[in-house]
VOTI-32485 format. One record per atom (N, C-alpha, C): x, y, z; residue in three letters. Coordinates in pm, whole numbers, plus 50000, padded with zeros to 5 digits. Layout:
N
XYZALA/...
END
This chain:
470
500844988150000MET/500005000050000MET/500875012450000MET/500465022549926THR/501185035249922THR/500815043950042THR/501805050750096ALA/501525060050207ALA/500605071150157ALA/499775076350249THR/498835087050216THR/498905097850322THR/498945110350279THR/498875121550372THR/497535128550352THR/496705128050455PHE/495415134950453PHE/495645149050506PHE/495155159150435HIS/495405172850479HIS/494155181250459HIS/494235193750504ASN/493085202750502ASN/491905196050573ASN/492195190650690ALA/491185183150767ALA/490915189850900ALA/489695188050950LEU/489325192151085LEU/489455179551170LEU/490555178251239ILE/490925165651303ILE/490395164951447ILE/489755153751480LEU/489305150651616LEU/490155138951664LEU/491245141451733PRO/492205130651761PRO/491795121151873PRO/490915125451964ILE/490535117552084ILE/491785114052164ILE/492775122552158ALA/494015120652233ALA/494715134152238ALA/495565135952337GLY/496315148452347GLY/495525159452416GLY/496075171452409ASP/495515182752483ASP/494395189852409ASP/494335188552278LYS/493345195952200LYS/492245186852150LYS/490975190552171PRO/489885182152123PRO/489735182351972PRO/490275192751908TRP/490215193651761TRP/491265203451713TRP/491655202151588PHE/492545211951525PHE/492495209851374PHE/492865220251301ARG/492995219051156ARG/494395213951126ARG/494475203451048GLY/495805198051026GLY/495855186750927GLY/496855177950948TRP/497135167050853TRP/497485154450930TRP/497415143250860LEU/497745130050917LEU/498305121550805LEU/499365114150834THR/499945105050736THR/499765090650780THR/499245082550688ALA/499175067950706ALA/500305061950625ALA/501185054450689ASP/502345049050617ASP/501965036650536ASP/502925031450465ALA/502665020050377ALA/502245007650454ALA/502545007150582GLY/502134995750665GLY/500774997450729GLY/500105008750700GLY/498755010750751GLY/498685016750889GLY/499785022650935ARG/499785029051067ARG/500015044151053ARG/499605051351157ILE/499785065851158ILE/501255068951185ILE/501875076251092SER/503295079551108SER/503515094351136SER/502475102451123GLY/502585116551154GLY/501225122951166GLY/501105132851254ILE/499865140251272ILE/500215153451338ILE/499675164351286ALA/500005177451341ALA/499055188051286ALA/499125199751348GLU/498345211051301GLU/498975217051176GLU/498155224751105GLY/498655232350991GLY/498775224150865GLY/499595228950773ALA/499815222150646ALA/500885211450664ALA/500805200650588PRO/501825190050600PRO/503175195050551PRO/504245189550602PRO/505575193650555PRO/505775189750408PRO/506655196550344ALA/506885194150202ALA/507325179950174ALA/508005173650272ASP/508495160150250ASP/507575149450306ASP/506325153250336ALA/505365143350384ALA/505235132250280ALA/505275119750322PRO/505345108750224PRO/504005105850156PRO/504115098950042GLY/502945093549976GLY/502115103649900GLY/500935099049862VAL/500005107449787VAL/499305117049883VAL/498865128349830ARG/498135138249910ARG/496635136349889ARG/495895137149999HIS/494445135649993HIS/493825147750062HIS/493335157249984ASP/492735169450036ASP/491315166450084ASP/491085168350213LEU/489765165150270LEU/488815177050269LEU/489225188150217GLU/488325199550192GLU/487575204250316GLU/488255203750431GLY/487655208450554GLY/486765198450625GLY/486725186050577CYS/485915175750643CYS/486535171750777CYS/485695165750862PHE/486205159850984PHE/487015147350950PHE/488125145451020LEU/488895133151016LEU/488995128251160LEU/488425116651186ALA/488335111451322ALA/488665096651323ALA/488965091151441PRO/489205076651445PRO/487945068951411PRO/488105057551345GLY/486975048751325GLY/486355045251458GLY/485035043751459PHE/484355040051582PHE/484715025751622PHE/484675023251751VAL/484905009951806VAL/483605005551872VAL/483034994551826SER/481874988751895SER/482404978351992SER/482284981452120GLY/482784972452224GLY/481874960852254GLY/480764959552176HIS/479794949052206HIS/478864947652086HIS/479094937552003SER/478254935051885SER/478004920151868SER/476834916951817HIS/476514903351770HIS/476324905051619HIS/477374903051545ILE/477464908751412ILE/476734900751305ILE/476254888851338TYR/475584880051242TYR/474074882851233TYR/473554892651304THR/472104893551329THR/471344902751233THR/471984907251124GLY/471334916851037GLY/470094911750967GLY/469904898650962GLY/468714893150899GLY/467514892350989GLY/467644897651112MET/466534896651209MET/466094910351259MET/466324920651180ARG/465854933951219ARG/464324934151226ARG/463814941351324GLY/462374942851337GLY/461674931151402GLY/462424920951445VAL/461844909051507VAL/461494911851653VAL/460374906251698ALA/459934907551838ALA/460014922151883ALA/459374930751804ALA/459534945251821ALA/459004950651953ALA/458114943252019ASP/457534947952145ASP/457854938552261ASP/458904930652248SER/459244920652348SER/460454924852431SER/460504920652557PRO/461704922852639PRO/462794912852600PRO/463914913852668LEU/465134906752629LEU/464924891852606LEU/464414884452705TYR/464424869952694TYR/463454864952587TYR/462314871552571GLU/461404867752462GLU/462054870552327GLU/462694882152318TRP/463334886052192TRP/464464876452155TRP/465334873252252VAL/466474864652221VAL/466034850552189VAL/464944845952250SER/464434832652218SER/463904832252075SER/463274843152032ARG/462804843951894ARG/463974843351797ARG/465034850651828ASN/466234850151745ASN/466774836051734ASN/466824828951846SER/467364815351847SER/466514806051762SER/465204807351773LEU/464314799051690LEU/464584801451542LEU/464844813651506MET/465074816951365MET/466404811451314MET/467304807951405LEU/468604802751365LEU/468684787551368LEU/467614780951405LEU/467654766351417LEU/467924759551283LEU/467584766051173GLY/467834759951043GLY/469134764050979GLY/469974771351050ALA/471214776550990ALA/472364766751004ALA/473264766750904ASP/474474758750912ASP/475694768050912ASP/476874762250909ALA/478104770150921ALA/478254780050806ALA/477934776050685ASP/478064785250572ASP/477054796650580ASP/475864793650633ASP/474894804450655ASP/475464814950748ASP/476104810450856LEU/476674820050952LEU/477854827650891LEU/478554821550798TYR/479624828750728TYR/479034840950657TYR/477994838850579TRP/477414849850502TRP/476734860150590TRP/476074855650695MET/475444865050788MET/476504873950854MET/477624867850889THR/478694875350956THR/479404884650858THR/479654879950737LEU/480264888650635LEU/479394900850611LEU/478084898750596ALA/477174909950574ALA/477204919550693ALA/477264914050814GLY/477294922450933GLY/478574930550944GLY/479704924450909GLY/480964931750913GLY/480984943250814GLY/480494940750693LEU/480434951250592LEU/479454962150633LEU/478374958450698ASP/477404968350746ASP/478024977250853ASP/478774971350944HIS/479464979351046HIS/480444989050982HIS/481214984250887LEU/482184993050820LEU/481485004650751LEU/480355002150687SER/479645012850616SER/479025022850712SER/479045019650842SER/478575029050944SER/479725035951015SER/480945033550971GLY/482105040051031GLY/482715032451147GLY/482275020151170ILE/482845011751276ILE/483975003651215ILE/485185005851262THR/486344999151204THR/486914988051292THR/486494987551418SER/486914976751509SER/485704972451590SER/485614959551619VAL/484424954351686VAL/484784942851779VAL/484114942551894TYR/484134930751981TYR/482924922651940TYR/483154910951882ASN/482064903151824ASN/481744890751906ASN/480534890351960PHE/480024878252025PHE/479564868751914PHE/480324858251890THR/479914848651789THR/478644841351834THR/477854837051737GLN/476754828151771GLN/477354814851812GLN/477034810551931SER/477584798151984SER/477234786351894SER/478074776251899ARG/477784763751828ARG/476554756851886ARG/476164760752006VAL/474934755552068VAL/473824765952051VAL/472824762551972ILE/471644771151961ILE/470754767852080ILE/470494777652164ALA/469804775152290ALA/468644784752310ALA/467654780352387LEU/466534788652427LEU/466624791252576LEU/466124802652619PHE/466164806052761PHE/465054798652834PHE/465424791652941ASP/464474784453025ASP/464074793753140ASP/462874799353133TYR/462434808953234TYR/462364802853373TYR/461954790353381GLU/461764784153512GLU/463084782353585GLU/464134778353512LYS/465424775653574LYS/466444786853553LYS/466104796753469SER/466984807953438SER/468334803153382SER/468274793553290VAL/469464788253223VAL/469174786953074VAL/470204783652997LEU/470034781352854LEU/469834766452828LEU/468824763252747ARG/468514749452713ARG/468874746852567ARG/469754737152544ALA/470234734452408ALA/469124729152320ALA/469044734552197GLU/468084729852098GLU/468774723351979GLU/469954728251944ARG/470724722251834ARG/472194724951859ARG/473024714751835ILE/474454715651861ILE/475224713651731ILE/476154722751703HIS/476974722151583HIS/478414719151621HIS/479244715051525PRO/480694714051550PRO/481324727851557PRO/482594728351593ALA/483294741151608ALA/483344748851477ALA/483214742151364GLU/483224748851234GLU/482144759551225GLU/481074757751300PHE/479984767551303PHE/480494781151349PHE/481404781251444VAL/482014793651493VAL/483164797951402VAL/483954788451358ASN/485104791751273ASN/484694799051145ASN/483564795251089ARG/483114801850966ARG/482694816350994ARG/482284819151115GLN/481994833151151GLN/483294841151156GLN/484334835051207VAL/485654841551206VAL/486064844551062VAL/485854834850973ASP/486204836750832ASP/485404848250771ASP/484124849050805GLY/483274859650751GLY/483734873450791GLY/484104875050918LEU/484584888150962LEU/485914891550898LEU/486794881750888ALA/488084884250824ALA/487884888550678ALA/486924882450610ALA/486664885950470ALA/486084899950455ALA/485434905050560SER/484834918350553SER/485874929450559SER/487014926750623GLY/488074936750635GLY/488004945150760GLY/487104942150851ILE/487014949450978ILE/487994943251077ILE/488454950851174ARG/489274945251282ARG/488324939851389ARG/488714928751454PHE/487754922551544PHE/488384914351655PHE/487724914851770VAL/487954905551880VAL/486884894751869VAL/487274882251880THR/486334871051867THR/485994865452004THR/484724866552040SER/484254861952170SER/483504848652153SER/483904838652231VAL/483384825052214VAL/482824820152347VAL/481604814752341ARG/480954809352462ARG/481414794952485ARG/481654791452610LEU/482134778152643LEU/481044767652635LEU/479804771052673ASP/478674761552671ASP/478964749352757ASP/479504751752875ASP/479904740452959ASP/478734733153023ASP/477544739253025GLU/476374732353080GLU/475574725252973GLU/475774729052848GLN/475054722752738GLN/475844711252676GLN/477154711152700LEU/478044700852646LEU/478814694152758LEU/479334682252730ALA/480244676052826ALA/481464685252842ALA/482034685452961GLU/483114694952989GLU/484264693652890GLU/484704681352861ASP/485814679452768ASP/485454684552629ASP/484234681752584GLU/483804686252452GLU/483744701452446GLU/483264707652554ALA/483174722252557ALA/484554728552544ALA/485524723652621PHE/486864729252615PHE/487534726352481PHE/487304714352428HIS/487904710852299HIS/487374720052189HIS/486074722752189GLY/485494731652089GLY/486054745652098GLY/486224750652221PHE/486824763952240PHE/488254764152187PHE/489004753552217ASP/490384752852171ASP/490454752952018ASP/489524745951954GLU/489524745751807GLU/489344759651749GLU/488454767451809VAL/488234780951758VAL/489474789551780VAL/490114788351895MET/491314796251920MET/492434792551823MET/492544779751788ARG/493554775651690ARG/493244781651553ARG/491964781551517HIS/491584787151388HIS/491824802251385HIS/491524808851494LEU/491704823351502LEU/493164827051480LEU/494074818451521ALA/495504821251507ALA/495954821351362ALA/495114816251271THR/495464816251128THR/495024828951056THR/494284837751125VAL/493744849851064VAL/494824860551055VAL/494734868850953ASP/495644880250936ASP/495784887651069ASP/496974888351124PRO/497144894651256PRO/496794909451258PRO/496754915851142ALA/496364930051139ALA/494864931651166ALA/494074921451131LEU/492624922051155LEU/492244915251286LEU/492984904951322ASN/492684897251442ASN/493164904651566ASN/492214910451641LEU/492574917651764LEU/492584908551885LEU/492364895551864GLY/492484886051974GLY/491204878452001GLY/491334868352085GLY/490184860552130GLY/489694865552264GLY/488504860752303SER/487914864652430SER/486884854252471SER/486604853952598VAL/485554845152650VAL/484224852452646VAL/483224846052594TYR/481844850952594TYR/481234846752727TYR/481384855352828GLY/480954851852963GLY/479484848152971GLY/479184836953035SER/477804831953036SER/477294828153175SER/477924833553277VAL/477474830353413VAL/476034834753437VAL/475604845453371GLN/474224850153391GLN/473204839153362GLN/473564829753272TRP/472614819153234TRP/473044805553287TRP/473974805253381SER/474474792653435SER/473774789153565SER/473914776453605SER/473234771653725SER/474194769253841SER/475514770653817ALA/476484767753922ALA/477734776253904ALA/478454779154013PRO/479644787754008PRO/480784782153926PRO/480764769053896VAL/481894763053825VAL/482084769253687VAL/481034774753628THR/481184781253497THR/482174792853506THR/482084800853611ALA/483024811953629ALA/484454806853643ALA/484634795553713GLU/485964789953730GLU/486524784953598GLU/485674779053517ARG/486124774353385ARG/486474785953294ARG/485714796753301GLU/486044808453221GLU/487374814453264GLU/487624814853393ARG/488914819653444ARG/490064811053389ARG/489834797853383ALA/490864788853331ALA/491164791753185ALA/490144794853107LEU/490354798152966LEU/491094811352951LEU/490754821153033MET/491454833953028MET/492934831953055MET/493254823553153ASP/494654820953187ASP/495354812953077ASP/494644803053021ARG/495244794352920ARG/495684802152798ARG/494864811552755TYR/495134818652630TYR/495554833152650TYR/495564837952772GLY/495904851952797GLY/494924861352731GLY/493624858152746ILE/492584865652676ILE/491634872452775ILE/490784880852720THR/489824888352800THR/488514880652813THR/487544886952881ASN/486224880952901ASN/485234892452908ASN/484124891152838GLN/483024900652853GLN/481744892852874GLN/481014896352979ALA/479794889153016ALA/478594898453013ALA/477524893952946HIS/476254900952960HIS/475824899653106HIS/475454910653169PHE/475104909553311PHE/474124920453351PHE/473164916553432VAL/472074924953483VAL/471584934653375VAL/471364929153257GLU/470924937153143GLU/469464941153156GLU/468644932253208THR/467204934353212THR/466694932953355THR/465524938753381ALA/464924937553514ALA/464254923953534ALA/464134916053428GLU/463554902753442GLU/464464894053530GLU/463864887553628GLN/464584878453717GLN/465844885053776GLN/465684897453817ILE/466864905153856ILE/467534899553982ILE/466774894254077ASP/467384888654198ASP/468304877054164ASP/467874868654071ILE/468694857254030ILE/469984862153963ILE/469844871953875GLN/471024877153806GLN/472034883153904GLN/471554891553992GLN/472454898254086GLN/473174888354177GLN/472484877654213ALA/473094867754303ALA/474294860854240ALA/474324859954107LYS/475404852854039LYS/476674861254025LYS/476604873954058PHE/477794882554051PHE/478904877054138PHE/478554871954255ASP/479564866754348ASP/480314854854291ASP/479714847754196TRP/480404836454135TRP/481634841354057TRP/481474852253984TYR/482614858053914TYR/483644863354011TYR/483164870154114ASP/484084876154210ASP/484904865354281ASP/484244854754323ALA/484944844054395ALA/485934836754306ALA/485664836054177ALA/486564829054084ALA/487774837554045ALA/487814849954090GLY/488944858654058GLY/488954863553915GLY/487774864253855VAL/487674868353714VAL/487714883553699VAL/487184890853797LEU/487114905453786LEU/488514911353777LEU/488634921853696GLY/489924928353680GLY/490014935353547GLY/491184940753510PRO/491344948453387PRO/491044940653260PRO/491074927353265ASP/490794919253147ASP/489334915053140ASP/488504920653226PHE/487104916453232PHE/486184928453214PHE/485114926453137ALA/484124937053116ALA/482724931453134ALA/481844939653191PHE/480424936353197PHE/479714943453084PHE/479004935853002GLY/478174941852900GLY/476834945552958GLY/476384957652932HIS/475094963152976HIS/475184968653119HIS/475144960053221PHE/475294964353361PHE/474274975253396PHE/473014972453361VAL/471944982253379VAL/471404982253522VAL/471384970653587HIS/470724969453719HIS/471654963753826HIS/472844969553845PRO/473744964453949PRO/473344969654087PRO/473814962754189THR/473684967854326THR/474854977154355THR/474774984454464ASP/475874993254502ASP/477164985454523ASP/477034973554581ARG/478234965554607ARG/478864960854477ARG/478064957554378MET/478594953554249MET/479374964854184MET/478824976854190VAL/479514988454132VAL/480854990554203VAL/480854989254336ALA/482094991154413ALA/483144980854373ALA/482724968454353ARG/483684958054316ARG/484234960254174ARG/483404964854084VAL/483874968053950VAL/484924979153957VAL/484624989354035ARG/485575000354052ARG/486884995454114ARG/486774987954222ASP/487954983954299ASP/488834974054224ASP/488244966054135THR/489024956054062THR/489524960953927THR/489104972953886GLY/489524978053757GLY/488824971453640GLY/487664965653665SER/486864959753556SER/486214970953475SER/485734967453356SER/485124977153267SER/483634974353247SER/482964983953185VAL/481554982553149VAL/481394987053004VAL/480604979652927VAL/480294983552789VAL/478794986052778VAL/478464997852732TRP/477105003352735TRP/476455002952597TRP/475194998252590GLN/474444997352465GLN/473125005052479GLN/473125018252473PRO/471905025852502PRO/470765023252405PRO/471045021652276MET/469955019252181MET/469295005852207MET/470094995652228SER/469574982352256SER/468774982152386SER/469324988252490ASN/468634988552620ASN/467294995552609ASN/467245006152527GLY/465985013152509GLY/464985005252428GLY/465444999052319ARG/464554991352231ARG/463914979752304ARG/464684972952389LEU/464174961252462LEU/463544964852596LEU/463494977652629GLY/462914981552756GLY/463724976552875GLY/465024975252857SER/465854969352963SER/466174979153075SER/466174992153044GLY/466485002153146GLY/467595011353099GLY/468025020253187ILE/469055030053155ILE/470205028353254ILE/471355024353202ALA/472525022553289ALA/472975035853347ALA/473465035353470ASP/473905047653539ASP/475355050653500ASP/475535055153377ILE/476885057653324ILE/477575069253396ILE/476895080353426PRO/477585091053499PRO/478165086453632PRO/477465077753701ARG/477995072653827ARG/479255064453804ARG/479245055953703LEU/480425047853675LEU/481615056653638LEU/481375066653556LEU/482455075453515LEU/482995083453633LEU/482105087453723SER/482565094953841SER/483415086253932SER/483225073053923ASP/484045063553999ASP/485285059053923ASP/485545065653808ALA/486725062553725ALA/486685048453668ALA/485475043153645VAL/485325030353578VAL/485485032653428VAL/486235024053361THR/486355024653216THR/485035020453153THR/484485028953067VAL/483215026153000VAL/483405027352850VAL/482905017452777GLY/482865017852632GLY/481435017152584GLY/481245017952454MET/479915017052395MET/479915006852282MET/478755000452264GLY/478594991052154GLY/477244992752088GLY/477164988751961VAL/475874989551890VAL/475064976851905VAL/475614966551970ASP/474894954352004ASP/474384947351879ASP/473234940551891ASP/472674933051778ASP/472124942451674ASP/472314938751547GLN/471614945851441GLN/470124942851448GLN/469754932751525SER/468334929151539SER/467674935651659SER/468384943851734CYS/467724950851846CYS/468204965151862CYS/468984970151762THR/469304984351774THR/468454993451684THR/468034990751568ASP/468234979751475ASP/469164983651361ASP/469894994351379VAL/470874998651281VAL/472215000451352VAL/473284997051281SER/474624997851340SER/475155012051326SER/474525021451393ASP/474795035651374ASP/475405041651501ASP/476725043751503PRO/477345049051625PRO/476925063451655PRO/476595071351552PHE/476115084951578PHE/474795084651654PHE/473875076351607GLU/472585075151676GLU/472765069251815GLU/473705059951829ASN/473965053851958ASN/474485064152058ASN/475425072652014MET/475945083152102MET/474835092652145MET/474045097052049ARG/472995106752083ARG/471925100452171ARG/471555088052142THR/470565081252227THR/471055080652371THR/472305076552388GLY/472845075752523GLY/472905089152592GLY/473375099152520LEU/473495112552577LEU/472135118052618LEU/471145116652530PHE/469835122452558PHE/469095114852668PHE/469255101652673LEU/468615094052781LEU/469155098352917LEU/470485099852926GLN/471075103653055GLN/470635117753096GLN/470615126953002ARG/470195140553034ARG/468715141253070ARG/467885134252992GLY/466455134553019GLY/466095128053151GLY/466765117153184LEU/466495110153309LEU/466765119153430LEU/467795127453419ARG/468215135753533ARG/467765150253521ARG/467105153853412SER/466755167853387SER/467975176753403SER/469075172353342ASP/470355179153358ASP/471105178653225ASP/471215190153159ALA/471865190653028ALA/473385189853036ALA/473935190153156ALA/475395189853171ALA/475905176453221ALA/475015166353228VAL/475415153753291VAL/476455146253208VAL/476375147053076LEU/477395141852986LEU/477545151852873LEU/478715152252813SER/478955161452701SER/479105153552572SER/478995160352456PRO/479305153752331PRO/480705147652329PRO/481665154652386ALA/483035149452390ALA/483105136552472ALA/482295135852579ASP/482285123852662ASP/481835111652582ASP/480695112752513VAL/480175100952443VAL/481025097452322VAL/481645107452259LEU/482565104452149LEU/483755096452200LEU/484285100252314ALA/485395092752373ALA/484965078652411ALA/483735077152461LEU/483255063852501LEU/483175054452382LEU/482775059752264HIS/482575051052147HIS/483845049152064HIS/484965054352114THR/486245052852044THR/487275047152143THR/487995055952211ILE/489055051152300ILE/488485043852422ILE/487285047852468GLY/486685040852581GLY/486395026352547GLY/485795023952432SER/485515010152390SER/486805002452368SER/487795008852304ALA/489065002152279ALA/489724997952410ALA/489645006652511THR/490225003352641THR/489454992152709THR/488134992752703ALA/487304982752771ALA/487534968752715ALA/487844967652585ILE/488034954452526ILE/489514951052506ILE/490394959252560GLY/491814955852564GLY/492594958052437GLY/492174967852352VAL/492884969952226VAL/493294984552206VAL/493324992352313ALA/493605006752302ALA/495035009652260ALA/495894999852262ASP/497265001952213ASP/497325002352061ASP/496224998251995ARG/496224997351849ARG/495175006051781ARG/494045008351846VAL/492935015651783VAL/492275024751885VAL/491345033251837GLY/490535041351927GLY/490875056051932GLY/492025059951879SER/492425074051876SER/493435075951765SER/493645088551728LEU/494605091751623LEU/495925095351686LEU/496825085651694GLU/498145087351754GLU/499165079851670GLU/500365085351664VAL/501435078951589VAL/501665064851643VAL/501735055251552GLY/501965041351588GLY/500705032951587GLY/499535039451602LYS/498295031951597LYS/497865029851452LYS/496955020251432TYR/496435017851299TYR/495725030351246TYR/495895032751116ALA/495245044251052ALA/493815040451012ALA/492995038451115ASP/491575035251096ASP/490805048251112ASP/490245053051003LEU/489775066950995LEU/488375067650937LEU/487635077750980VAL/486385081350914VAL/486485095850868VAL/485995098150747VAL/485895111650692VAL/484425115350693VAL/484075125750768VAL/482685130050784VAL/482565144250731VAL/481645146250637ASP/481525159050568ASP/480365167250626ASP/480675177550706PRO/479585185450765PRO/478915194850665PRO/479415194850542TYR/478855203650439TYR/478015196050336TYR/477855182950356SER/477065175050262SER/476375163450336SER/475115165050376PRO/474345177450368PRO/474885187850468PRO/474615200450437HIS/475205211550513HIS/474625212250653HIS/475515213650751THR/475075214650892THR/475155228950946THR/475475238550858GLY/475545252350903GLY/476915255950958GLY/477055267951015PRO/478345271951073PRO/478755262451185PRO/480045260051198ILE/480555250951300ILE/481035259151419ILE/480185260851517TRP/480525268551637TRP/481385260451733TRP/481095247651740ASP/481825238551829ASP/482035225651750ASP/483245222951701PRO/483445211351614PRO/483025197951675PRO/483345195651801VAL/482975182751861VAL/481455181551873VAL/480805192451913ALA/479345192151925ALA/478695190051789ALA/479195196751686THR/478645194851552THR/478825180451506THR/479985174751531TYR/480275160951490TYR/479305151151557TYR/479115152651687VAL/478295143051762VAL/476795145851746VAL/476405158551752LEU/474985161951755LEU/474405164951616LEU/475245169951525GLY/474725174551397GLY/475035165551279GLY/475985156551295CYS/476355147751184CYS/475795133651206CYS/475835125851101GLY/475325112151108GLY/475785104450987GLY/475165092950965LEU/475585084650853LEU/475385091750720LEU/474455101150715ARG/474255108550590ARG/475465117250556ARG/476275120550657ASN/477475128750635ASN/478745120350618ASN/478635107250641LEU/479825098650631LEU/480265097850485LEU/481505102050458ARG/481995102550320ARG/482875090750284ARG/483735086550379GLU/484645075650347GLU/485165069350476GLU/485485056450467VAL/485975048850583VAL/487265041950541VAL/488285042950626PHE/489585037050598PHE/489955027350711PHE/490505015950675VAL/491095006650770VAL/492555004850731VAL/493435008650820GLY/494865008050788GLY/495235016950672GLY/494575028450662GLY/494865037750554GLY/494305033850420GLY/493605022650411ARG/493015017850286ARG/491515020250287ARG/490985026050181SER/489555028750175SER/488775015650166SER/487805013950258VAL/486985001750259VAL/485525004750231VAL/485155017450235TRP/483795021450201TRP/483825036150164TRP/483065039750061ALA/482955053750021ALA/481545056349971ALA/481025067750006ARG/479675071449965ARG/479565071449812ARG/478525065049763GLY/478275064949620GLY/479065054849541GLY/479925047049607VAL/480725037049538VAL/480105023249563VAL/479725016449457SER/479075003449472SER/480084993049517SER/479604983349593ASP/480444972749647ASP/479814959349611ASP/480314952449510PRO/479714939649470PRO/479704929349583PRO/480754929549668THR/480794920049779THR/479654922649876THR/479384935449904ARG/478284938849994ARG/476954934549934ARG/476764936949806SER/475514933049741SER/475304918049748SER/476374910449720GLU/476274895949726GLU/475994891149868GLU/476704896949965ALA/476514892750104ALA/475104895650153ALA/474564907150116ASP/473204910550159ASP/472174901150100ASP/472364897449972LEU/471444887949910LEU/471554874149973LEU/472794869749998GLU/472994856850063GLU/472374856850203GLU/472604867650276LEU/472014868850410LEU/470504867350404LEU/469874874250310THR/468424873950300THR/467914859950271THR/468474853650170GLU/468034840150134GLU/468234830350248GLU/469414830850308ARG/469754820950410ARG/468984823150539ARG/468734835650573MET/467954838450693MET/466514833850678MET/465934836250563ILE/464564831850538ILE/464484816550545ILE/465454809950484ARG/465464795350483ARG/465644789650623ARG/466524795850702SER/466764791050838SER/465534792750926SER/464904804450921ALA/463734807151005ALA/462564798350968ALA/462494794150841ALA/461374785750796ALA/461344772550870ALA/462484767750917ARG/462514755050993ARG/461634756051117ARG/461534768051175SER/460694770151293SER/459324775751257SER/458994775551129GLY/457694780551085GLY/457574795651085GLY/458714802651082ILE/458714817251084ILE/459024822250944ILE/458154830650890ARG/458324835650754ARG/458134850750752ARG/458844857550662PRO/458714872150656PRO/457344876350607PRO/456884887750655ALA/455594892950610ALA/455674897650466ALA/456844902450425VAL/457044907650290VAL/458294901350233VAL/458184895150117SER/459354889350051SER/460064899949969SER/461364898049944PRO/462084907649860PRO/461444908749723PRO/461414920649663PRO/460854922149528PRO/461544912749430PRO/460774907249339ALA/461314897249246ALA/462484902749166ALA/462424915649130ASP/463494921249048ASP/464754924149127ASP/464714922049259ARG/465904924449340ARG/466404911449401ARG/465734900549373ALA/466164887549426ALA/466984880349319ALA/467584869549357ARG/468364861749263ARG/467444854649164ARG/468024850449054THR/467264842248960THR/466844829449029THR/467734824249111LEU/467384812549188LEU/466344816449292LEU/465184810149290ALA/464104813849380ALA/464504811449524ALA/464024820349613ILE/464264818749756ILE/463324807949807ILE/463934797549861ARG/463114786549913ARG/462894788750063ARG/461674790650104SER/461384793150245SER/460514782050304SER/460544770650239SER/459794759450294SER/460484746450257SER/
END
């Protein structure tokens, strides 16, 4: 790749002393930032020049919590709380195989990139398709796949060109212990074959919230130690069965899992003691305001966590419950919910939520040394946002305009490692193919459970090969 110097840019570095400045940035031939400064680039700045015409240049967004295969289930269970909604999703996946998950994941990765998300913590769909058992508050296996079911999701994300952390569930209660560990090991071996520039590492998909005994936390700790990896657990996301959820927190604490390598996803309904332990152990929290609002899960007390110096990131969660992978909408939703809840317009700032969805997320998932801000040595993962198309008016406060006034309609181009991966108005045959494959395969999978779409794709936009939904 040829080095590129971006200039005439309104830069939001998310690092250093200045929240913004007019300047330039160079991405070297290896895809990393080799220079960044105010003013015009030096005469000997390497590579080709790319005049950004006064556009914003900012780090690509980091989604610290995504289920990236779910784009074929948007609008599902639109009035249901978490457990009803997730059970519906699982039923729709009962007919899916490993290749189906490849295409669903590829489509999801490309969708994230087209929204300006360049790095993602991805909760893979487990090889065990399970339904939530309300009576026992555990996951009940409905269909079990080999490890290839997860490996093909890794392949799909790698093919999309996004950077990613791969989170894998152990399923130790649905499988024999040896089989569960062997399947996890297979995925970690496969992950090691992925381009190291895209592979941001493996992680444990923490599942104590749906377990029946503390041994699950101990097994997750063993995996973290074995591979030197992180862990993120969905926890106290919903008010449903909240006493049961809160009681399981001690299982993680007793197993010694809490710490800088551990994050709680959602963390909407913690007790005071839980918050204190997160603070004291240096654990993180990843916040999904759009998802929490859509599912009626509640509003996490993010200002309290930040005041306690807890690391907080943001994620766009499922494409089936946000229902768009839009970090701009996610930032604004979170900001407005917190202000409205407290009747306080100063409770969070635009700069705060921008930091949460970039360097905050990168820190929470353990990749801040490589992504999340514009600094020399980090990957040149960039978004170009044009506040003049459509026009947002005079820019009185650049950070406020970026967060409050811009959106996907202003997104002009997305770069991963200095290479353009999406641009407004430029067709992408891979994206078109992936979206069509996703549609066909999702319809076919859901049909196994008797679930069919209310509206089929128009005939002139479908493949010549008819979509078989029965």
